[in-house]
C-alpha positions in Angstrom: 119.5 76.6 104.2 116.1 77.6 105.2 113.6 75.6 107.3 110.8 74.1 105.5 108.0 72.0 107.2 107.4 68.7 105.6 104.4 66.5 106.1 104.2 62.8 105.1 101.0 61.1 106.0 98.9 58.1 105.2 96.8 59.8 102.6 98.8 63.0 101.5 102.2 64.7 101.5 103.1 68.4 101.7 106.4 70.1 100.8 108.0 66.9 99.8 111.3 66.2 98.0 111.2 64.8 94.4 113.5 64.2 91.5 113.3 66.6 88.5 114.0 65.8 84.9 117.8 66.3 85.5 117.7 63.7 88.3 118.3 66.5 90.8 116.5 66.6 94.1 114.1 69.6 94.5 111.3 70.5 97.0 107.8 70.4 95.7 106.0 73.3 97.5 102.5 71.9 97.4 100.3 69.3 98.9 99.1 66.2 97.0 97.6 62.9 97.5 99.1 59.6 96.6 97.7 58.7 93.3 97.8 54.9 93.6 98.0 52.5 96.6 101.6 51.5 95.5 102.7 55.2 95.7 102.3 55.1 99.4 106.0 54.8 100.5 105.9 52.4 103.4 104.4 49.0 103.9 103.2 50.0 107.4 101.5 53.1 105.9 99.8 50.8 103.3 98.6 48.5 106.1 97.4 51.4 108.1 95.4 52.7 105.1 93.8 49.3 104.7 93.0 49.2 108.5 91.5 52.7 108.4 89.4 51.8 105.4 88.3 48.5 107.1 87.4 50.4 110.3 85.2 53.0 108.4 83.4 50.1 106.5 82.7 48.3 109.8 81.4 51.6 111.4 79.2 52.2 108.4 77.8 48.7 108.5 77.1 48.9 112.2 75.3 52.3 111.9 73.3 51.1 109.0 72.3 47.9 110.9 71.4 50.0 114.0 69.2 52.3 111.8 67.3 49.3 110.5 66.9 47.8 113.8 65.5 51.1 115.2 63.1 51.3 112.2 61.9 47.7 112.7 61.2 48.4 116.4 59.5 51.7 116.1 57.4 51.2 112.9 55.2 48.5 114.3 54.6 50.5 117.5 53.4 53.5 115.4 50.7 51.4 113.6 49.7 49.2 116.5 47.8 52.0 118.4 
């Protein structure tokens, strides 16, 4: 049997085992993303996907708020002179 690297991650999988039409296990030699949230194989991976999404959303809101605060501080100074 030959060595084949396998990668299972939160968002995608590469060279993963799957059942074919004859219910036999075969290796799929490609990378793919999970099509739905329920396709993610582990509850801990599903939770980590939600946490990563929440973290990205919070970072986006903080950066957007910081940008608006900078605009509010700088714009009046430009027109006050």
